[in-house]
N, C-alpha and C positions, 0 to 999 in steps of 0.2 A: 567578432567571432560569430560565425553562423551556427545556429543551433539546429542540426539536422537529426531526424529520427528515421532511420531507414528500414527497420524491421518492424512492420506494423500489422496490418490486416485485422484479425479478430480482436486484437487489443484495442483497435480503434472504433469498435462498435459504439454507436450512441443512439439512444432511442429518445425521440423528441415528443414527450407528453402524449397528447390525445391522438396525434396523427400516426403514431407508431413508426415514423420514418427512421430508418437506420442507414448508417454510412460506413464504408470502409475507406477512410481517407488516405491519400498518399501524398508525400511531400513533392512539391514541384521543382525543387532545386537539387535533385539527386543526380549524380553523374554516372555516365555509362560505365566508367571503370569500376564503380563500387557496386551498383545494383544492375543486374542483367535485364530486368523488366519490372514494371509496376502494374498493379491492377487496382482499379477503383470500382468497387462493388457497392451499389446504392439501392436500397429498398425505397422505391418512390411512393408506392401506395400499399397499405396493408389493411386488411379487414379480418373478420373472425376466422375465416378458413382459407384465405388466399392473399396473394400479394403480387406486385409487379416489381421488377428490378432492372436497373440499367448497369451495364458493365463496360468499362473502358480499359483496354490493355495498351500499354506503351512499351515499345521495343527499344531497349537501350544497348542492345548488342548488334551483331552483324545483320544486314538487311535480309529479309525473308520474302519468299514468293508464295508461301502458304504458312498457316499457323493453326495451332489448337491450344485453347486454354482449358485447364482441368481443375476441378476442385471437388471436395467431398463435404456432404452435410452431416452435422452431428445429430440432427433431429430427423423428422420424417418428411422433410420438404420434397415435393415432386414438381418437376418442370412439366407444364402441360402444353405450352406453345412458345415459340420464339420468333425473333426477327433479326435480320442482318447477320445471322450465324446459323449453322446446322447444329442443333443442340440435341444431344442424346443423353440418356441416363440409365445406369445399371446399378440397382440398389441405391446406395448413397452417393455413388460416383457420377459426376456430370462432366461431359466433354462438349465444348463449344468450338467448332471448327469453322474456318472461313467459308464464305460463299464464293462463287466464281468471280464476283466483281470486287471483292475486298481482300484478296489474298496477299497483295503486296504490302509489306510492312517494313518501311525504311528504318534505318537507325534514327531513333528519336521520333519515329512515326507512331500513330495511334489508330486503333480500330475500336468501334463501339457497337454493341449489340444489346438486345433486351429480351426479356421473357416474362411470362406469367406462370405462377406456380401455386400450389396448395400447401397447407401445413396445418398442424394442430399442436397445441402447447406453445413452445417457444419457436422463434424464427431467427436463430442465431446466425450471424455472418460466418461463413466458412473460415477456418483457421489458416489455411494455406492454399495458394494458387500456384499453378505452374504454366509456363509457356513453352510448348514443345519439350516438356520434361524437365525444364530448368525452373527452380523455385524463384518466384518473383518477390520483390520487396524485402529481400534479405541481402545485407552487405556482404560482398564476396571478399572483402579485405582490402580493397583499394581505397583511394581518397573518397571521403564522404561528400565533398562539395567542391567541384572544380572551380567555382567562383571564389573560393576562400582557401588558398593553398597554404594553410597553416600547419598541416601535417598532424603530428601526434595529438595536438590539443583538440581536434575536431571530436565532437561528441557523437556517440553512436545512439541508435534508437533505444536499446535496452543495455545498460552498462553491465548487467549480469550475464548477458549472452556470450558464450564462449570463454568465460572467465572463471578462474578460481576466486574464492573469497577469503579474505584475511582471517586467520585464526589468531586471536589475541593470546599471546603466550602467558600472560598473567592469569586470565580466566582459565585457560587450558590447564595450567598447573594446579589450580584449586580444584577443578573438576576431576583431574586424574588422581588427586590425593584422596578422593572419596571412594568408598567401597563401591565397585561397579561403575565408577565414573569414567573409566577409560573408554567405555562404549560410546561416549559422546564428546570426549575431551578435544577431539579434532574438528568439532563443528565451528563454523564461523559465527561470531557474535559482534555486536556493536561495541565501539569504544566510546564511553560517555565522558564528555567534557563538561562536567556539571558545576564547575567553578573556575575562577581565573587561575588558581594555582594548578589546576589539572593540566593546563597547557604545557607547563614545564615539569610536571610530575609531582605527586603528593607522597610524602613520607618515604622518599627513596624509590618510588615506583616510576613506571615509564611515563614520559611526557609525550606530547604529540609528535615531535620529531623522532623520538625513539620508536613509536609505533609505525611511522611512515618508513623509517629505515628498515625495520623488521619486515614490513610489507614488501619492500623492494627485494629483500633476501628471499622471501617466500615466492615471489613472482616468477623468478627464473626467466625463461624465454617466452612464456605465454602472457596472457592478460590476467590482471588481478584487480579485484575490487576491494577497497578498504572502506568500512562503514563507520562513520563518525556521528555521534549524537550531539547536536548543538543545543545546550540546555542551561541557560543562565539568565533568562529574562529578568528585568526589574519586577519586583513583586511576584515572582514566579509561583505558579500553582496557587492562585488566589483562593481556591476552594478546598485545598488539601494541605494541612499543616505538615504532614510527614515529609513532603518534598519541597517545602519552602526553600528559597535560595538565599544567597549571600547579599544580593542587591536589593535595596529598598525600592518602593514604588516609583520614586522620582529619579532614580539613578540611571537614566538612559544614557547620559554622557559616559559614565564608566563602562556601561555595557558596550558602547561603540568603541571607545579608545583602548580599554584595558582587556576586552574580551574578543570581540569580533575582529578588530583590526589586526591584532597579533596572530590570530588563527589564519586570516586571509593571507597575511604576509608569509607565513610558513607554507601554506598550501600552494602559493604561487611560485615557490622556489623551483627553478627549472629541474633540479635534481629529482623532483617528484612527478614530473610531467608524464612518465610512463605509466603511472598508476591511474586507475579509475576511482575517483574519490566520491563516494556517496555520502551526502550529508542529510541527516533527518533533522529538520529544523523545529525546535522548540515544542517538545512533547507537551500535550495537555494544556495548551495555552489559549489559543484563539476561540475554541468553542465555549470557554467560560464567559466570553463577552455576550454570548447569546443565551446560554442556559442558566447562568448564575448571577444575573443582574436584574435591576428594576424591581417590579412587583411580584416576581415569581417566588413561590415558596422556597425554592432552592437558592435564592439570591444570598450573597454574602456582602458585607460592607467592603471587604477587600477587593472583590471583583467589580463592585460599583466604582471604586477608585480607579482601577485599571482601565475601565471603559471610559471614564471621564477624562483621564489624562492622556489616553491614546498611546501609552507606551508599549502595550503589547503589539499593536499594529505597526508602530514606528520601529520597534525592535526587530520584528520579523522582516519588515520591508528592508531595513538596513542590512540585516544578515543576508537576505536573498540577493541584494544588489552587490555587496562586496564579494560574497562567495561565488555568485554567478559570473563575475568577471574572470574567474579562473577557468581556463578552457577545459580542464579535465575534471571539474567538479560537477556533480549531478545533484541538484537540490530537490529533496522530497519533503514537503511540508506535512506536519502531523495533522491528521484529520479525525482525531477521536476514534470512536467505534460505534457500532450500530446501537448499542445500549445507551448511547449518550445523545447522538444526533440523528437517530433513525426516525424520530417522530416528525409529523408534518410541520409543526411549528418550529422545529430546530433545523430541519434538513436544508431547505433553501436559504434561510438566513445565515447559516454557517458558511455555505458556499460563498455568499455575498461578502462576509467578513474576510474570508481567505483572499478573495479578489481585491478587497480594500488593502490588505497587507501587501499583496503582490504588486500594488501600484503606489506604495508609499516609499518615501526616502530614496527615490531614484530607481526603485525596482520596477520591473515590468513582468507580465506573465511569462515572457520568454526566459526569465530567470528560474522558472519552476519546471523541473523535469517531470515531476509527478508528486504523488501524495502517499502517505503511509497511514494505515489504520491498525488499531488494536495494539499499539505500542505499549508494552508493560501492562497489558490487560489480559483478560481470560475468555473473551467471547469466542464461542465455538466457530470453527471455520465453516462447517456445513452441518446443519441439522437434517438428517436423512429420514427421520421418522414422522415428520409433518412439514407442511408448507404453509405459507401465509394465506394461501387460498382455500385451505381446508375448512370445513364446517362440521361440527359435531353437536348432536342433540339440538339442532336449530340455531346454533351460535357459531359465529366466525372465530377462528383461532385468535384473531386480533382482540376478541373480548375476553380471552383468558387472563387470569391474574398475572401470569409470567410475561406474556407478550404485551399486555396492557396498551393496546391500540398502536403499538409500533408498526411501521410498515415492513420491517425486516426481522428475520428470526436468526440470522447468522451473519458472519463477517463477509463471506464471499459474495453473497447476493447484495449486501449493503455496499461493499467496495466498488463493485461493478456499476451499480446504479448511481452512487455518489460521484463516480468518475464522469458519468454522463451529465450530471447536474453541474459539476465544475466546468465542463466544456461549455455548457449553455450560458455560464456567466462570463465567458471570455477567455478561458484558458485554452491552450493549444489543443487541437483535436487529437494530437499524438501523445498526450500525457499518459503515463503508466502508473499503476498502483503497486504498492508493497503491502503485504499483510504480515504482521508479527505473529508467528505461530509458536513462540517459545514456551507458552504455558497454556495452550487452549486445547490440548488433546482430550482431556476428560475420559481417560480409559480406565482400566482396572475393573474390579468386580462390580462396581456400581454403574457401569456403562450399559444402558438399556439395549436390548437386542431388537426391539420393535416398538411400535406405538403403544401408548397406554390404553386403558379401557375406554370405550366410547360411551360410558354412562353420563359423562359431562365433558365440556370442553376442557375443564381444568384437570380432570383425571387423565384425559387423553394427552395433554401436554406434559403434565407432571410425570406420567409414566414413561414417556418417550424421549424427553429432552436429554441430550448428552451433557449440556452445561448444568452442573449440579450445584451452582451457587444458590444461596438462600434467596437472593434478589440480584437482578442484573446490575444494580447500582453498586454492588460490593466489589471492591477493587484491591484490597490490601491482603497479601499473603494468603490467598484463598485455600481453605482446607479442601482436599480431594482433587486438586488440579493435577494435570499431567502434562508432560511435554507433548507438543503437537507435531504437525508435519515437519520433517527435517527441511532445512533450507533447500529451495528448489527454484530453478529459473523458468520463467514463462509457463507456469502450471495451468493457467486458465486464461480465457479471453479477458484482455484488459489488465492483467496482472503481470507486472515485470518479474516479481519473485515473491516466494515465501521466505521470510528472513527470521533470524533470532536476534532482533535488535536489542531486546532486553536479555542480558545474560542470565540464563537459568541459575538459580542459587543465590542471586543478589536480592536482599530484602527490599520490600516496598516501604517499610517503615517499622518503627519500634512498637512493640505491643504494650509498652509502658514508657513513661518519661525517662529518657537517658540523656544526660548532659553531653553536648558535643560542640566542636568548634566549626561545624559545617553549615550552621544556620538552619538546621533541620529541627522542626518542632515535633511535638507529640500529637498525633491525630487519633482521636478515639475510634476512628474507623479501622484502626489496626489493633484495637483491644477486643479480644474475643468475647468479653462480657458486656460490651456496649450494645444498647438496644437501638442505635441508629438515629437517622435524620430523615427529613422528607426525601432526600436523594436516594435512599434505599428503602423507602416505604416504612421507615421506623422498625426495621427488622434487625435481628442480630447480624453482626458483621461477617461472620464466617471466617474470621482471620485466625491464623495459627498462633498459638501462644509462644512466648519466649523468643520473640523476634528481635533482631538487632536494628540499629539505625538504618535508614534506607541506603541502599548501595553496598552495605556490608554483607559479608558472606553468611548465609543462613543454611547450615548443613541439613537441618531437618526438612526444610522446604526442598532442597535439592534432591534428597532421597525420595521424598514423596513424588516429585515430578518424574523421576525415573520409574518409580513403581507404577504410576498411573499413566505412563506414556501411551499415546495412541497416534500412529501405529506403535505397537509394543516394541520395546528394545529387544535385541536378540539375547 
């Protein structure tokens, strides 16, 4: 099965370290019936105020005797000179038309040109290109790969593009039963397969086939995405007791034969081939091997065991391999969040571990369609009141107590940058990112309207940050949190979608010990009276009281999320 991604462009931007080189890559195996044209836009050299770029347009439609490529800049880039095309600019809009000697563009033929430009701030790759008014690099609905005539199983660039997303009727009913919950009850959320029994359904609830059948009913004649969370690794969540799983650290065999194999068998049923199945693979697992092992203050014996036995890497690799063999499955690997792996000593090593997993147990990077950040977490999508480059009273924002030398202050900037890092380790240049925005809105009366006072870098950050957690390491049922951006397709460069993978209203963990048959322990990080660990700077946890076991419905949290939603609910 060929893995093609045909709608790319700005989502394909990558910046290579010190050189500042950026690329808009395009697949080489796209057929004329699917994509009318492709554009490769490459920033070759970049310096403080200027850059040079090379552009290649390939015509996959009818032959042309003249042509014009157009794009718009989101920033203040200005073209100052060009070659091999007549380049003009009006405001942010640029037109590159053929010269007299290169106007002929046969079917499958290409033309290349270049230019020099100026900029300040960012130098983002344009989001859209057109050739003679037709948008390039976008699948028009035909076959995606003429060399692989497998039909419906061919993957598209962005599975969310042009598709509805499955609304889980079980979550929807709980949401609708809450006062005011009907406002969001029809939002799509992830279906969590958090134990072996969940495959067939727990306590009379829907199993995997039930959800897939319901998804087919919701699909109608259009496209539909169903979002599944693959979440049952051996020794799961080695640094958090609240979400421990049913399988012991050495039970990799059971993980393969009793969990992944049955899921793969169901997903490969031809009945479900019309669906686009997005799997988010093993939440909060692989980064533990970097941040919570060895001599670090945050290390745990449980994470040291999982690093030594290799079963996180093996498990994720096996899942990617088996699920990646199903032609309509899109694997997105969990990539933590900026408040976990945004620091220099976590950033690159985490990408390396992800690549190790993607090449284990028969998997290859081609089995990874993308990555997801902020799953079940609270990190703000975008902090608008400060940037990582700000300085106050002679100190960088990075020196503030909140940022604490992190390279990133929000999820969007982190996800875009981490995507580039992943590509540099060997993942496909066309991978896309998902960001979970189900609980990162931080609205309500405490949302700052502007930056804090400039008396010190800490007052500046504390007064202006949207994320109102006590510490960025706090993760359990956070007080003051709100719903974030509603699920949305291709909202930003490199981002396939904003999603609600964590269903709002489902607890992160119990605030006190509660006996259960789900293998879930009591984690003091869910106790509002606990004064913390090195992972949260030994601060209070900020957790809500009276919370049930993780995954169970938590009405008080649901009401808070609606009350503090940003954008606000109607």
